[in-house]
TORMINU-145995 format. One record per residue: residue number from 1; x, y, z of N, C-alpha, C, CB in turn. Coordinates in steps of 0.05 Angstrom, whole numbers, plus 5000, padded with zeros to 4 digits. Atoms other than C-alpha are relative to their C-alpha. Glycine has a CB too. Layout:
! residues N
{voro NUM {X Y Z} {X Y Z} {X Y Z} {X Y Z}}
...
! end
This chain:
! residues 177
{voro 1 {5017 5005 4982} {5503 4310 3629} {4983 5018 5014} {5009 4991 5014}}
{voro 2 {5004 4977 4993} {5499 4372 3658} {4974 5006 4991} {5020 5017 4991}}
{voro 3 {5008 4992 5009} {5465 4393 3596} {4968 4989 4994} {5019 5003 4987}}
{voro 4 {5022 5007 5002} {5408 4337 3591} {4988 5005 5026} {4998 4976 4990}}
{voro 5 {5007 4994 4975} {5397 4362 3668} {4974 5031 4999} {5033 5006 5017}}
{voro 6 {4997 4978 5008} {5386 4430 3644} {4974 4997 4987} {5024 5007 4987}}
{voro 7 {5030 5006 5015} {5339 4411 3592} {4981 4996 5005} {4996 4985 4989}}
{voro 8 {5013 5002 4994} {5303 4377 3631} {4978 5005 5027} {5006 4990 4993}}
{voro 9 {5015 4981 4987} {5288 4427 3683} {4982 5017 4982} {5018 5018 5015}}
{voro 10 {5018 4990 5013} {5268 4470 3625} {4982 4987 4984} {5010 5014 4990}}
{voro 11 {5028 5007 5009} {5215 4426 3600} {4985 5008 5021} {4994 4971 4994}}
{voro 12 {5025 5002 4974} {5185 4422 3674} {4996 5036 5002} {5017 4980 5040}}
{voro 13 {4994 4973 4997} {5200 4500 3675} {4962 5001 4989} {5033 5016 4979}}
{voro 14 {5015 4991 5020} {5162 4511 3613} {4968 4992 5002} {5015 4989 4975}}
{voro 15 {5046 5012 4998} {5094 4467 3627} {4983 5017 5024} {4993 4953 5017}}
{voro 16 {5017 4978 4980} {5077 4529 3681} {4986 5021 4984} {5019 5017 5021}}
{voro 17 {5011 4974 5008} {5027 4573 3655} {5005 5024 5006} {4980 5002 5003}}
{voro 18 {4993 4978 4986} {5038 4645 3656} {4981 5017 4994} {5024 5010 4995}}
{voro 19 {5023 4980 5009} {4985 4672 3626} {4969 4994 5017} {4996 4996 4964}}
{voro 20 {5021 5010 4979} {4918 4681 3674} {4979 5003 4975} {4993 5021 5034}}
{voro 21 {5022 4994 5021} {4847 4677 3642} {4980 5029 5011} {4977 4969 4996}}
{voro 22 {5010 4970 4982} {4809 4753 3644} {4967 4985 5009} {4997 5042 4972}}
{voro 23 {5026 5008 4988} {4746 4699 3655} {4992 4989 5030} {4992 4981 4985}}
{voro 24 {4996 5011 4969} {4730 4684 3731} {4966 4982 4996} {5003 5036 5032}}
{voro 25 {5013 5007 4996} {4690 4635 3751} {4983 4991 5030} {5006 4992 4986}}
{voro 26 {4997 4998 4964} {4652 4627 3820} {4997 4977 5003} {4981 5017 5020}}
{voro 27 {5004 5032 4995} {4649 4546 3817} {5032 5001 5008} {4989 4976 4969}}
{voro 28 {4978 5007 4994} {4712 4533 3856} {5006 4967 5002} {5005 5015 5022}}
{voro 29 {5008 5033 5007} {4727 4457 3844} {5020 4999 5030} {5013 4978 4960}}
{voro 30 {4990 4999 4966} {4747 4433 3925} {5028 4980 4988} {4970 4980 5033}}
{voro 31 {4983 5020 5006} {4813 4393 3932} {4998 4969 4984} {5007 4997 5022}}
{voro 32 {4990 5026 5012} {4797 4324 3917} {4982 5002 4972} {4992 4968 5022}}
{voro 33 {5007 4990 5024} {4750 4349 3851} {5027 5012 4974} {4981 5024 5010}}
{voro 34 {4983 4990 5014} {4821 4371 3828} {5034 4969 4992} {5005 5033 5020}}
{voro 35 {4978 5030 4987} {4856 4290 3857} {4980 4978 4982} {4999 4992 5048}}
{voro 36 {5011 5028 5012} {4852 4239 3804} {5022 4977 5005} {4993 5001 4967}}
{voro 37 {4988 5037 4990} {4889 4163 3813} {5002 4979 4983} {4980 4984 5020}}
{voro 38 {4999 5005 5029} {4907 4121 3753} {5032 4988 5005} {4994 5031 4977}}
{voro 39 {4988 5015 4991} {4968 4087 3736} {5008 4986 4969} {4986 4985 5022}}
{voro 40 {4990 5009 5023} {5001 4042 3681} {5000 4952 5011} {5041 5023 4995}}
{voro 41 {4991 5025 4996} {5005 3962 3688} {5016 4997 4979} {4981 4981 5004}}
{voro 42 {4979 5020 5028} {5053 3911 3633} {5012 4978 5016} {5034 5022 4983}}
{voro 43 {4988 5018 4999} {5073 3849 3628} {5011 4985 4967} {4983 4985 5018}}
{voro 44 {4979 5018 5023} {5120 3800 3578} {5005 4977 5021} {5036 5018 4986}}
{voro 45 {4997 5032 4988} {5128 3723 3584} {5023 4995 4987} {4975 4976 4994}}
{voro 46 {4985 5017 5013} {5170 3675 3555} {5029 5002 5008} {4995 5003 4974}}
{voro 47 {4974 5002 4987} {5245 3669 3562} {5012 5032 5020} {5021 4994 4971}}
{voro 48 {5000 4973 4979} {5245 3741 3595} {4969 5010 5011} {5013 5029 4982}}
{voro 49 {5026 4992 4988} {5190 3759 3644} {5000 5020 5019} {4988 4979 5011}}
{voro 50 {5005 4969 4992} {5170 3827 3659} {4977 5007 5017} {4995 5017 4976}}
{voro 51 {5014 4994 4998} {5121 3849 3703} {4989 5023 5021} {4996 4984 4997}}
{voro 52 {4989 4975 4997} {5102 3918 3718} {4969 5019 5021} {5008 5013 4963}}
{voro 53 {5023 4989 4982} {5054 3947 3770} {5005 5033 5008} {4998 4982 5028}}
{voro 54 {4991 4970 4981} {5050 4032 3781} {4982 5021 4997} {5029 5015 4992}}
{voro 55 {5025 4997 4993} {4995 4059 3811} {5015 5037 5000} {4986 4978 5031}}
{voro 56 {4997 4967 5000} {5001 4146 3810} {4971 5014 5017} {5001 5013 4960}}
{voro 57 {5020 4980 4995} {4965 4202 3846} {5004 5033 4983} {5002 5003 5034}}
{voro 58 {5001 4967 5008} {4954 4264 3809} {4983 5029 5008} {4994 5000 4976}}
{voro 59 {5023 4983 4990} {4929 4327 3818} {5009 5018 4982} {4995 5008 5031}}
{voro 60 {5007 4984 5030} {4908 4377 3762} {5009 5033 5029} {4948 4992 4979}}
{voro 61 {4998 4973 4984} {4942 4449 3782} {4985 5023 4985} {5033 5010 5003}}
{voro 62 {5016 4975 5023} {4911 4491 3725} {4982 4971 4981} {5034 5025 4972}}
{voro 63 {5008 5022 5019} {4861 4461 3672} {5028 4978 4979} {4978 5020 4977}}
{voro 64 {4986 5009 5020} {4916 4448 3630} {5028 4977 5008} {5007 5026 4985}}
{voro 65 {4981 5011 4983} {4974 4422 3680} {4999 4978 5027} {5009 5020 5008}}
{voro 66 {5001 5021 4984} {4976 4361 3713} {5025 4987 5018} {4990 4982 4985}}
{voro 67 {4980 5002 4985} {5031 4350 3773} {4987 4967 5012} {5005 5029 5022}}
{voro 68 {5005 5033 4996} {5040 4267 3794} {5023 5001 5027} {5012 4976 4966}}
{voro 69 {4980 5014 4984} {5075 4224 3844} {4995 4965 4995} {4997 5011 5034}}
{voro 70 {5014 5028 4989} {5080 4146 3847} {5013 4983 5002} {4981 4989 4987}}
{voro 71 {4985 5030 4996} {5117 4077 3851} {4992 4983 4989} {5001 4989 5023}}
{voro 72 {4992 5018 5018} {5143 4037 3806} {4999 4972 5011} {5026 5007 4991}}
{voro 73 {4986 5029 4987} {5146 3958 3823} {5001 4981 4978} {4982 4986 5025}}
{voro 74 {5000 5017 5028} {5171 3917 3768} {5010 4969 5018} {5029 5015 4971}}
{voro 75 {5000 5016 4984} {5183 3848 3786} {5007 4985 4966} {4973 4996 5024}}
{voro 76 {4991 5005 5027} {5235 3812 3716} {5012 4962 5014} {5031 5031 4985}}
{voro 77 {4981 5031 4997} {5258 3744 3709} {5019 4989 4969} {4972 4970 5007}}
{voro 78 {4986 4994 5018} {5318 3732 3659} {5007 4967 4999} {5021 5024 5006}}
{voro 79 {4989 5016 5005} {5320 3660 3634} {5021 4988 4986} {4990 4996 4999}}
{voro 80 {4970 4987 5010} {5387 3677 3595} {5025 4997 5017} {4997 5030 4998}}
{voro 81 {4986 4986 4975} {5427 3699 3654} {4998 4988 5025} {4991 5027 5005}}
{voro 82 {5000 5017 4964} {5395 3665 3711} {4997 5020 5020} {5032 4981 5011}}
{voro 83 {4992 4971 4991} {5379 3731 3741} {4965 4997 5010} {5014 5029 4969}}
{voro 84 {5039 4986 4997} {5297 3753 3775} {5009 5016 5024} {4966 4972 5010}}
{voro 85 {4995 4980 4972} {5296 3804 3829} {4973 5011 4988} {5034 5026 5005}}
{voro 86 {5016 4984 5006} {5249 3860 3829} {5015 5028 5006} {4974 4993 5012}}
{voro 87 {4995 4969 5003} {5255 3941 3819} {4971 5015 5011} {5008 5009 4965}}
{voro 88 {5016 4975 4996} {5222 3996 3861} {5017 5019 5005} {4979 4999 5022}}
{voro 89 {4990 4973 5005} {5215 4061 3841} {4978 5021 4997} {5017 5001 4974}}
{voro 90 {5012 4978 4988} {5190 4126 3872} {5007 5015 4959} {5021 5016 5038}}
{voro 91 {5005 4977 5009} {5170 4181 3825} {4986 5022 4992} {5004 4998 4992}}
{voro 92 {5015 4987 4993} {5145 4249 3807} {5007 5014 4970} {5003 5011 5029}}
{voro 93 {5008 4988 5030} {5123 4284 3743} {4986 5021 4988} {4990 4987 4990}}
{voro 94 {5018 4972 5014} {5100 4342 3697} {4977 4988 4976} {5027 5027 4981}}
{voro 95 {5011 5000 5028} {5043 4338 3650} {4989 5017 4989} {4986 4985 4996}}
{voro 96 {5018 4977 5013} {5011 4395 3604} {4991 4993 4974} {5016 5027 4997}}
{voro 97 {5019 5004 5022} {4964 4397 3551} {5008 5019 4989} {4971 4998 5003}}
{voro 98 {4990 4973 5008} {4989 4438 3500} {4971 4996 4971} {5045 5002 4989}}
{voro 99 {5024 4997 5005} {4920 4419 3463} {4975 4976 5017} {5003 4999 4969}}
{voro 100 {5022 5008 4979} {4855 4390 3485} {4999 4965 5015} {4970 5006 4983}}
{voro 101 {4978 5034 4994} {4890 4304 3487} {5025 5003 4992} {4992 4969 4981}}
{voro 102 {4960 5003 5009} {4963 4320 3461} {5012 5012 5028} {5016 5027 4965}}
{voro 103 {4998 4986 4977} {5002 4334 3525} {5028 4989 4985} {4984 4994 5033}}
{voro 104 {4974 5013 4999} {5079 4338 3533} {5002 4992 5030} {5026 5021 4990}}
{voro 105 {5000 5013 4964} {5107 4299 3602} {5029 4993 5000} {4976 4966 5010}}
{voro 106 {4966 4995 4991} {5175 4312 3637} {4993 4979 5028} {5015 5044 5010}}
{voro 107 {5004 5034 4978} {5195 4245 3696} {5028 5012 5008} {4997 4956 4983}}
{voro 108 {4967 5006 4991} {5247 4241 3747} {4999 4979 5007} {5015 5015 5022}}
{voro 109 {4992 5028 4996} {5257 4175 3770} {5024 4981 5012} {4999 4993 4980}}
{voro 110 {4960 5011 4976} {5306 4136 3829} {4986 4970 5000} {5009 5018 5052}}
{voro 111 {4996 5039 4996} {5310 4057 3822} {5004 4993 5020} {5022 4984 4986}}
{voro 112 {4989 5004 4977} {5320 4019 3876} {5002 4966 5001} {4983 5016 5025}}
{voro 113 {5006 5025 5016} {5338 3955 3857} {5024 4976 5021} {5010 5007 4959}}
{voro 114 {4982 5013 4994} {5384 3890 3885} {5013 4987 4978} {4993 4987 5016}}
{voro 115 {4992 5002 5020} {5441 3877 3841} {5009 4967 4998} {5018 5022 4998}}
{voro 116 {4999 5032 5002} {5425 3809 3814} {5027 4993 4980} {4968 4988 4984}}
{voro 117 {4987 5007 5009} {5478 3811 3767} {5028 5010 4992} {4988 4996 4991}}
{voro 118 {4976 5003 4996} {5536 3819 3796} {5012 4972 5004} {5004 5013 5018}}
{voro 119 {4991 5027 4996} {5586 3765 3803} {5011 4982 5022} {5013 4999 4987}}
{voro 120 {4994 5009 4973} {5599 3771 3873} {4967 4984 5020} {5014 5032 5017}}
{voro 121 {5028 5008 4993} {5553 3730 3916} {4991 5022 5029} {5000 4962 5009}}
{voro 122 {5004 4981 4989} {5535 3788 3966} {4991 5019 4984} {5016 5006 5012}}
{voro 123 {5014 4980 5024} {5479 3818 3928} {4982 5030 5017} {4970 4974 4978}}
{voro 124 {5004 4973 4986} {5475 3890 3952} {4971 5013 4991} {5026 5021 4992}}
{voro 125 {5016 4975 5005} {5411 3932 3952} {5009 5029 4990} {4989 5006 5024}}
{voro 126 {4990 4977 4997} {5417 3995 3916} {4982 5019 4981} {5031 4998 4993}}
{voro 127 {5013 4980 5021} {5395 4063 3879} {5023 4998 4970} {4999 5038 5018}}
{voro 128 {4985 5003 5031} {5411 4066 3808} {5010 5035 4998} {4971 4987 4966}}
{voro 129 {4995 4974 4996} {5429 4143 3788} {4965 5003 4985} {5034 5015 4983}}
{voro 130 {5036 4992 5006} {5367 4178 3777} {4996 5016 4957} {4990 5041 5035}}
{voro 131 {5005 4994 5024} {5337 4181 3718} {4981 5023 4989} {4993 4979 4992}}
{voro 132 {5016 4972 5010} {5304 4236 3672} {4981 4995 4963} {5033 5030 4998}}
{voro 133 {5018 5003 5021} {5250 4230 3624} {4984 5025 4987} {4981 4982 5009}}
{voro 134 {5029 4970 5020} {5210 4276 3567} {4993 4978 4978} {5018 5044 4977}}
{voro 135 {5009 5010 5035} {5171 4255 3512} {4960 5013 5010} {5007 4943 4989}}
{voro 136 {5010 4985 5004} {5097 4265 3500} {4982 4983 5002} {5005 5015 4983}}
{voro 137 {5021 5020 5004} {5028 4233 3490} {4968 5007 4989} {4997 4987 5026}}
{voro 138 {5024 5003 5004} {4957 4222 3478} {4971 4999 5019} {5004 4984 4991}}
{voro 139 {5016 5015 4976} {4896 4215 3525} {4965 5003 4977} {5002 5024 5042}}
{voro 140 {5027 5009 5017} {4828 4182 3500} {4977 5004 5027} {5002 4960 4987}}
{voro 141 {5028 4995 4992} {4762 4206 3538} {4987 4970 5016} {4980 5010 4971}}
{voro 142 {5012 5022 4990} {4731 4146 3578} {4979 5009 5022} {5020 4982 5011}}
{voro 143 {5021 4991 4979} {4665 4185 3608} {5013 5030 5001} {5000 4981 5034}}
{voro 144 {4987 4971 5007} {4671 4253 3639} {5013 5008 5018} {4983 5021 4993}}
{voro 145 {4986 4990 4989} {4720 4243 3688} {5020 4974 5011} {4987 5018 5017}}
{voro 146 {4978 5026 4987} {4771 4179 3676} {5017 5016 4969} {4986 4950 5000}}
{voro 147 {4996 5006 5029} {4811 4167 3606} {5031 4990 5006} {4994 5029 4975}}
{voro 148 {4982 5021 5002} {4861 4124 3583} {5023 5018 4980} {4984 4969 4986}}
{voro 149 {4974 4996 5019} {4934 4141 3556} {5018 4990 4984} {5013 5006 5007}}
{voro 150 {4976 5010 5015} {4994 4134 3510} {5025 5021 5005} {4993 4998 4968}}
{voro 151 {4982 4978 5002} {5055 4167 3509} {5026 4976 4998} {5000 5025 5029}}
{voro 152 {4976 5009 4999} {5128 4160 3492} {5021 5012 5012} {5006 4995 4981}}
{voro 153 {4978 4986 4985} {5192 4180 3534} {5025 4987 4996} {4995 5002 5029}}
{voro 154 {4973 5000 5004} {5261 4186 3519} {5006 5012 5014} {5010 5004 4980}}
{voro 155 {4978 4994 4990} {5311 4174 3566} {5029 5016 4992} {5003 4981 5006}}
{voro 156 {4997 4973 5005} {5343 4241 3571} {5030 4991 5006} {4982 5025 5017}}
{voro 157 {4972 5017 4986} {5418 4197 3597} {5000 4968 5003} {5004 5010 5031}}
{voro 158 {5007 5030 5004} {5409 4138 3571} {5032 4984 5005} {4985 4993 4962}}
{voro 159 {4977 5016 5004} {5485 4123 3586} {5010 4989 5021} {5018 5012 4990}}
{voro 160 {5010 5012 4990} {5468 4105 3645} {4997 4976 5003} {4991 5007 4999}}
{voro 161 {5016 5027 4995} {5441 4033 3678} {4972 5006 4992} {5000 4988 5031}}
{voro 162 {5034 4995 5006} {5376 4019 3639} {4989 4978 5009} {4990 5004 4970}}
{voro 163 {5024 5018 4991} {5321 3977 3662} {4982 5001 4983} {4988 5007 5025}}
{voro 164 {5022 5002 5025} {5281 3983 3593} {5008 5015 4978} {4972 5012 5006}}
{voro 165 {4996 4991 5029} {5276 4006 3526} {4998 5032 5000} {4976 4986 4977}}
{voro 166 {4998 4954 4996} {5294 4087 3507} {4997 4998 4959} {5058 5025 5022}}
{voro 167 {5012 4995 4986} {5249 4103 3478} {4974 4989 5018} {5001 5012 4990}}
{voro 168 {5030 5031 4999} {5184 4071 3525} {4975 5014 5000} {4997 4975 5035}}
{voro 169 {5028 4991 5006} {5121 4069 3510} {4984 4991 5028} {4988 4984 4970}}
{voro 170 {5018 5004 4972} {5072 4071 3569} {4967 5010 4987} {5014 5026 5031}}
{voro 171 {5020 4989 4989} {5000 4063 3573} {4984 4994 5031} {4985 4996 4982}}
{voro 172 {5016 5002 4973} {4955 4071 3628} {4967 5024 5005} {5028 5010 5024}}
{voro 173 {5027 4985 5000} {4891 4109 3658} {5001 5016 5016} {4978 4987 5005}}
{voro 174 {5003 4986 4986} {4867 4162 3699} {4965 5004 5008} {5016 5018 4989}}
{voro 175 {5029 5004 4982} {4803 4169 3742} {4998 5022 5030} {4998 4961 5013}}
{voro 176 {5013 4991 4977} {4765 4218 3780} {4999 4995 5027} {4984 4999 4997}}
{voro 177 {5005 5011 4979} {4756 4216 3859} {4967 4999 4996} {5014 5015 5025}}
! end
């Protein structure tokens, strides 16, 4: 467990660029120029219904480094086990572009959910164990300040209670203000 957390922290630290460019420009982007919004939507229907809405706010620290925060909301209904509920998950992440459109991604997420799978009648809201994810992805530009992305993330501690697949694939978008 401690090894996985150490790897996760090392991934976050390794995304910080340690070199400074010798060229300087007179253009200083404003705070809102470096701010982007976006997120992803997901859904599936059938014997297991799953609907996810995950808005995020990105901030471009450097040209290649983006930090972000968001809140995932997931609704689920499992017809096999006859349960349904929702999950709220705040998250923070770092994304570093190693090439123009290829990036590595590290994420911390904490889920808050009602224990609907418990056999006890008093269903309590509870926090899950923290989630540490790492992976990478690709972005495709859709204009000058917006893009779509696809990424594959691996759960670094998949022995904990998991609300999804490992690895998980996400498709999302980002757009400037």
